[in-house]
N, C-alpha and C positions, 0 to 999 in steps of 0.2 A: 504494500500500500504506500502510495506516494505521500511523503510528509509535507504538511501544509507549511508554506513559507511564512516566516515571522514578519509581522508588519514592521516597516521601517519608518521612523518618525524623526523629524528635525525640529528641535526646540530652539527658538531664537531668544535673544536677550539673556544669554546664559550667565551673565554676571549678576543676575538678580536671584534672590533666594527662592522665590516661587518656581523658577526654572528647575532648581534642584528637586523640589517636591514633585514636579511633573515628571521629571526623569526617573525618580525612584518609583513612582506609581506605575508608569508605563513599562518600565523594566520588569516590575512584578507581574505585569500582564503579558510578559514574554515578548515584548517589542524590542527591536534593535533601535536604540536611542542615540542619535548624534545631536550635538549641541553646538551653538555658535554665538559669538558676541563680538563686540568691537574692542574688547579688552584682552590683554595677555594674561594667561593663567588665572581665569576666573575660578572661584571656589569649587564650582561644579566639576572642573577638570580633574579633581582628585576623587570623584565618586566612582564606586564600583558599578554604578548603574549606567555609566556612559560608555558608548562604543568608540566614539571619535569626537574630537574637539576642533572647531574651526574658528577663524577670525575673519570678520568682514569690516568694510569701511563704516565709519560712524554714520548712522542713519539721520542724525540731527544735522551734522555738518555737511554731508555729501549724500543726500538721499538717493540721487540718481545712481551713484556708484554702488551704493548698498543694494539697490534693486538689480543692477547689472551683475553684481556678485552672485545674488541668489539665482538669477537666470542661468548663469554659467555653471554654478555648482549643481543645480538640479538637472542640467543636461548630462553631467557626468555621473551623478548618483541619483537613482530614483527613490522618491519618498512617497509613501502612502499618505502622509499627512505632514504639513508644516504648521507649527504652532507659534505665533507671535505672542509674547508674554506682556510687553508693555506698549504704551502708546508711541514710544520712540520708533519701533519697527512697524507698529500697526498703522500709523498715519502714512508713512512712506508707501507701504504695501497697498493701502486702500486707494491712494492717489494714482497708483500705476496698475490697477486691476486688469486693464486691457492687455498688458504685456504678460500677465501672470495667469491667464485663464486656464492654462494646461496644468497648473499646480493646485493641488487640493489644500487650500488655506483654511485653518480653523478661525474663521473671521465672519462676523455677521454681514448681512447685505449692506450695500453702500448707503441706501436711504436711511435705514435705522441706525447705522453706525454714525452717520453724520449728525444725527440728533443727539446721540450719546456723547460724542466728542465736543459738541458745542453746548456749553452750560445754559446759554440763553434759550436755545431751542429746546433743551431738556425741560427747563422751567415753564416755557410756553406750553409744551405738551402736557406737563403735569397739571397746570392750571386749567387746561381745557377738559380734563377728565376728573377734576375734583381732588387731586392729591394735595395735601396741605403743604404750603411753602412759606418761607420767610419773605417779607416784602423785599422786592428786588427791582433795581433799575439798571439798564445797560447804558454805559457811557462810551461814546465813540471818539470824543475829543474834549479837551479841557474847557472849551466854551460851553459845553453842556452843563457844567457845574454851576454856572452863573445863575441859571434859572432854578436850580435845585437847592440853593443855599438855605432858604427859609424852611424847606420841608424836610431836610435831612435830620435824622436822629442818630447821634453817636452813642456808642461806637459802631463803626461800620466794618464789614468784612469786604475786602477787595479781592475778587476772584477773576483771574484772566478767563475770558470766555472760553478759550481753548488752552489746555495745559501745555501743549506744544505750540509756541508762538513763532511766527516767521517775521523776519525783518531783513534788511540789507545785510548780507554777510552770513546768512544761514538761519537755522532754527535754534530755539532755546527751550529748555524745560522751565516753565514758569511756576511761581509759588504764590500761595495765598498770603495776604498781609492784612493788617488792621489799621484803622484810622480813628483817632479820638477827638480830632478837631479838624477845622477846615484846612489848616496848613499841612497836616499830615495827609489829608485826603488828596490835596492837589499834588503833593510830591509823589505820593504812591501811585496816583493815576498817571502822572507824567512818565514814571518808570515803565509801567505796563503798556501804555497806549502806543509805544513805539513798535510793539509786537501785535497789536490788535485791540479790539474793544475790551472793556473791563466791566465786570458785574459788581454793582454796589448792593450789598445785602445786609439787612438788619441782623444784628447779633442775636442768635437764639441760644440761650444757655441750656445745656443739657449734656447727656452722655452720648458718645458715638456708638451707633448700632449699625451693623451691616446685615442685610439679607442677601445671601449668596444663592444663586439658583442656576439651573440649566433648563432651557426652554426649547420647544420645537414649534415653529410657526405660531409663536405668541402664547402657547400653552406651557405653563410652568410644570415640569415633571418632578422636580425635586428642589427643596429649599432648605437652607441652613441659616442659622442666625448666630452672630457673635456680638459680644460687648467689648469695647475697648477699655482696658484697665489702665494701661500706661500709654501715653502718646509723646513722641519726640518731634518738635519741642513741646513743652507742656501747654503752650497756647493753642495747640492743635497741629497734628501732623500724622506721620505714619505711626501705627501702633507697634509697641515692642512687647506688650503682654496683653493677652485677651483670653476670654473664656467662651465656651459654647453654651448656648442656652436655648430654651424652647422658642420656636418662632411665634411672635405675637401676631395674632390674627389680623388686627388692623394694618400692621406693617406688611404682612404677606398679601393682603388684599390690594394694598396700594401698589406693591411690586407687580402683582398679577395684572392689574389694570395697565400699568406702564408697558409690560411685555406684550400684552395683547394689542395695545395701540400701536406698538412698533412692529408687530408681527416678527418678534425676535426669535432667532435660532442660534443657540450657542450658550456659553456661560456669561454671567454678568453678576455684578454686585450692586445692589441698590443701597445707597448710604443715607442714613437718617440721623437726625439729632432728636433725642427723646428726653422729655422732662420726667424724671422718675417719680415725682410727686403727683403731678396732674395727669401723667400718661399722655400728654399732648406730644405730637411729633411733627417734624418738618423734613421734607426731602432736601438732601444736600446735593447729591449728584448720582449719576449712573456710571459705573466703570464697566465699559463694554469689553472686558477682557478678564484674564485671571488677576486676582487681587493679592495684595501683600500678605494678608493673613491666611492664605491658602493652606499653609502647613497645619494650622489649627483644624480646619475643616477635615482634612485627610486623617489627622490624628484622632479625630472624634468619630470617624467612620463614614464621612461624606466624601467619597473619593471622586471628586469632580473630574480630574484628568481621565480616569478610567471611563466615566460616563460620557465625556466628550469624545473619546475614542470610538465608543459604540455609536454615538450619534453621527459622527462624521463618516465612519466607514460602513456602518450598517443601516443608517437612516432612522434608528430608534434609540431611545434612552432605556437601557436595561434596568429592570427593577432593582432597587437598592434597599438595604435594611435601614431602619431609623438610626440616626447618629446618637452618640452619647452626649448628654448634657454635663456641664460643669467640668469639662476638660480644659486645662490651662495650657497655653503654648507661648513660649518666650523666644524672641529673637535676641540672643545673648549680647551680641555686639552692640545693638542699638539700646538695649535695656540698661547697659552699664552707663550709657550717656544720660539716660533718664535719672538714674540715681545721682550721677554727677551734677545734673541740673538742679535737683532738689537740694543737694548739699550746698551748692554755690549760692542758692537763693536768687533774689533779684527778679523773680517772676512777676509779671504784671497781673495782680490779683483781680483786675477788672474783667479779664477775659479767661483766666486760667484758675483752676482749682489747685491750691497749694496743698499737697498731701500732709497729713498729720504724721507725727512720729509713729503712731500705731499703724497707719496705712503703709508706711515704709517697711516697718517690721513684718507686717502681714504679708507684703509682697515678697520679702526675703524668705519667709517661712514656706512659701509655695514651692521653693526649690526642692523641698523634701516631701512634698505631697505626692501620693501615689497616682494622682490624676494629672501630674505636671509633665509636660513634654517640651522639647526644644525644636525650633525651626530647622536648625542645621545639625546639631549633635544627634547621632543615632548609633545604637549598638550594632545594627546590621550593616551600616555604612559609616564606619568610624572616622576615616581619614579626613573628610571635609570638616568635621567637628574639631579635630585637633588643629588643622590648619587655621580654622576660624579663630580658635582660642589663641593660637600663636600670633596671628595678625593683630588681635586686640592687645595682647601684651606688648608687641612690637610698637604699635601705635602709641600706647601710653608711655612706653620707655622714651620714644623720640619726642613726645610732647613734653615730658618731664625735663628732658635734656634741653629742649628748645626754651622752656620757661627759665631754666637756670642760666642759659646763655643770654636770654633777653634781659634778665635782671642784671647780669654783669655788664651788659652793653649800656643800659640806662645809668648804672652806677658810674661807669667811665665817662659818660657824656655829662652828667651832673658835676663830676669832679673836674672836668675840663673847664666848665664855666666857673666853678667855685675857686679853682686854683689859678685862674687868670690866663689859662691857655687860650681860650677863645678871644679874650680881650687882646692878647698879644698878637694873635693872628689877624684880627681886625685892624690893629694899629699898623701892621706891615702890609696889608692887602692893597693891591692896585685894582682888583676887580672882585665883585661879590655877586653870588648867584643864589636866588631863592627857588626852591623846587617843591612842588606838591603834585597831586595827580593831574588835575585839569588845568591849572594855571589860570583859573578864573575866580578863585576865592582867596585861599590862604597865601600862596606865594605872590599873587598879584597885589594883594593888600600890603604885604611886607615890602614889596618892590616900591610901590608908590610912596609909602611912608618913609623909607630910607633914602630913596633916590634924591628927593628934593633936598634933604638935609645934608647929603654927602657931596653935593655939587662942588663945594669949595675945598673939599678934602683931597681931591685927586683920585677918589674911588669911583669906578664905573659900576653901576648897579643894574642888574637885569633879573628876570625870572623866567621859568619854563616849567613844563609839565610833561607827563608821559602820554597824555591824550594825543592821538595822531593828527587831529585836525587843528591847523594853525588859524589864527585870525579870529578866534571867538571872543566876544566882548566879556567884560566882567559880569559875574552873576548879578542880576538886577537887585536881588535882596541885599547882598553884601554891599553893592554900590550905594544903596539907599541908607544902610546902617552906617557906612563910612561917612557919607555926606552929613549925617547928623553931628559928626565930630570934626567937620571941616576937611575931610579927606576926599579928594576927587578921583574916582577910579574910571570915569567914563572914557578916557583915552586909552585905557589898557586893552591890549589884544594878546591872546595866548600864542605861545610858540612851543614847539616840541623840543625837548631836550636832546642834545646830540653829544657825541664823544668829543667833538671839537670844542663845544661850549664848556664842557667839563674841564678839558685840558687848559682852556684859556682863563678859567676862574681861579683866583687865589684862595678863596674861602667859599664854601657852599653850605647853605642852611636848608635842612629838610624838615618836614613836619612829622613824619612817622618813620619807625625803624624799617618798614617795608620799602620806603623810598631810599633809605641808605643802602639797603641790600640790592635794590635794582640798579642804583648808580654804580655800586662796586662791581656788579656783574657786567656792566657796560665797560668799566675801566677800573681794574683793581688798584691801580697806582694812585687813585685819588682818595683812598680810604682815610688818610690822616688829615685831610682838609675838609671833611664833611662833618657837620655838627647838627644835632637836634635843636631847633629853635626854641622849643618849649622846655628844654632841660635847664634853662637859666635859673629856675626857681627850685629850691630844695623843700618847699612846703609840701606836706603830704597830700593836701587837697588839690595840688596842681600836678596832674600827670605829666610825664616827660613828653608825651606826644600831644599834638594839637589836632583834634578830630575834625574831619571834613563836615561842614554844616550843610553841604549841598542837598537840596530837596527836603530839608528838615524845617522845624519851626523857627520863627524869627528869633526867639530867645537863644537858640543854638548859634545863630549867626552873631548875635550880640556877645555871647560868651567867647566865641572864636575871636572876634575883634579885640576883646579885652586881653585875651592871652597873647595875641600877636603884638598889640600895642605895648604891653609890659615888656616883652622880649626886645622889641625894637628900641625901647627907651634905654635898655642896657647897651645896645649897639651904638646908639646916638651919643651916649656919655663917653664912650671910647673915642668916637670920631671927634667929639668936641675937644678932648684933650689933644688929639692929633693936630687939629686945626690951630689951636692956641699955641702949641709948641712950634 
């Protein structure tokens, strides 16, 4: 009797943990699993569930090359199924469906996927079928905010309409942010609008709940629910600890209405915010792909990768047993960051729940619970877990080393000011350069304030930045703040720093350590003439770095002005002595 050939599957986005879960599940189903990503040595490459590992071009930076890679790869190797795991690959594949019609892609139809990928369209659909929503407004340009000022209620959640945004120079993975006043709203919108519209949404306080499902032609065949226990960051983000729980009927009904309206075929997660006291809920979004907490679902018995394999290759969802409730699953590498964030404090309590000591202790106690599992660590597939733990240790070792080196650097910089090293350098300098990132705020301000004063001293003063575009005017907010103190910045135009400019400058002032590092990377010989402008003060309340106020509240611009003005006064005093001598 001829032996049936094993299904061969290609899992994309192999650098993501859900890809490891998919690989383990399908390998258990006797599939030959190949994986691919745009990174070298992804965690999954150490798994005993993987047959082969490949690398492709970055789908965000060069989507056309990524699609071309897949076309060429599938010509050489036949796959029964190709599974994109994140929107990075999903968006590129969906936009090139015509070229990929000969490949079986585990991907919903174009019309319904477009709705899931676009949050504004998702919310419009939900509103039309009666699914509860937070109040939302779509903004396409900053002028839209003018008419909304009186009606907006803060805090607001700023959500890019599409998680993958496109602008000149490629695509980017966009993040959710928050605004507590008009200044933060304007700056937040300005950052996102360069990639596309932004959704302004009222803040709905509650716990994060996900209803994961698999559907065929709009009918949900299996559903699973989880609750987020830890999120990174604490203000809202990917979950690092979650638990399985019974599906709430109102949430399931809402998810079913959405899937029916979309005529959805495939897996999806419908994300809600739930008020545990009132039991009221709001739809947040639809993830039209596998989700980050997939390891929990599989650990609890809801094997969605296996169900998807049956749906894609057999046309039906095989019956599955009910999953187990109160199973806990932890992404160790991310959860360590959760504990670190709790210990560090500084969490904005207006939008985030700050865990109590008991909640922290309880979370640690779950490590020893018989229902506790890990996303990566597995007895049956141990190597990825060891590699993951090793990478966590290595990351913290390098971070500790970097913090130590950073403290030593700041100490040297403060000592140079305190011991008169900077003053001596200023006294001997024939040329002075101020550097920040964009050369439209901090360095431009210092340039203007010192240049006029240094005219009679024989010191030439200029400023530059790392931003590639020359000729940009000073930030209008900083120019306005400076004008209040009699400093005119309107004639300033930005320039990009060059190695020649560094070589021609006798003394260079930077605003942040990262600026020092970048300049030394351009020309290591200049290290001894680069100083932190903000290190002039030894006061504990004055950090050695001067933060960039760009896009922030006016009070941040004022604080920046005061820091620079005080540092400049120190430079002026040295110049005054030089002129008088």
